[in-house]
N, C-alpha and C positions, 0 to 999 in steps of 0.2 A: 424734187429732184434737182434740178438745180440750186437749189438753196444750198441742200448736205454738199453737193460738188462744189459750188463756189467756197461755202464755210470749209472743205477738209483745205483746199487747193488757200486758201490762206494761215489755215494751222500751218500746213508741211513750207509758208516761206518761212515761217519764224523758227524752224530747225529743232534741231535734239531737243532743247529748251523745255517746249512742247510735246515731248513726246506721247503725254500722259490724251493730250486732249487731241491728236495724233488718233490715235489708234481709236476714243471713244469716236472720233467722224465715223471715223471705217468702218469700226459696228457698226454707227447710224444709217450708213452709207448703204451697209450689204441689207441691213434689213429693208430698203425704203425700194433694194432694187431686188431681193425673194417677191417683199409687195406687191411688184409690179409684173412680177412669172419672169424679172432676168436672174433666175435661178443661178446659171453658168458663172455670171460676173459677180453674181452675190459668191458665189463658192469661192473666187481667186482672192478676195475681198478676204475674206473668212482663211483661208489659209496663209497670209501675207498679218495679218495682227496676228493670230495664233501665233507664230513663227516669231514678231516680234515681242510677245509678251513674255514668251519663251528666253529669247532671249536679254530683256530687261528683269523677268523675275522670277527663271525658275519652270519647273514645272507644278509645283505644288502648290506654287501661290494663288491666292483666289480668281484674280482676275485670266492667270491661264487659266483655269480651271475654268471657268465661266465662256474663254473664248475654247478653248475645248472644245464645251457641251454645242455652242453656235455652228461650231465643225462637222461635228459627229449626225449634228441637224440637216446642216444642208447637204450633207454626205444620201445618207439615208432618203433624204426627199427626189434627191436627185439620182435614186435607184444604186448607187454604188455600195452596196452592200456589204462586199468584201471586205472593200478598206477602210470602212462604218466600222464594222464587227473590230476585225484588226485594230483600227488606231482606238475605241473604245479597250478593248482588255487590255490591249499596250500601251498607253497611255493615259489615260482619260479616270477608270477605273482604281490604279497604285493611284497615281495621286491623288482625286477624291479623297481617298480610303485616306490615306498620310494624313491630309488637312483637315479633313471634316470627321473622320473616325468610323 
């Protein structure tokens, strides 16, 4: 965890020119937090990453769909079923159908 946090902090110092590295670092950190049982913290990072992916690529980009899926999994893991269902039906499925067929 400390290595991932240091890596993410380092990437953030370089600014927006390394945005994809920052987003990848955030997702890696979220995975680590989730595995450590710190699911609330992982959810915060996944929400942030998803919002940035949408802003950068739009809803139908593969990276955004992956971030959407990860966010939906976090929501269900935390038993936020209503939010997960609304999110999947409203954002994830339509984008995946357009992009992936």
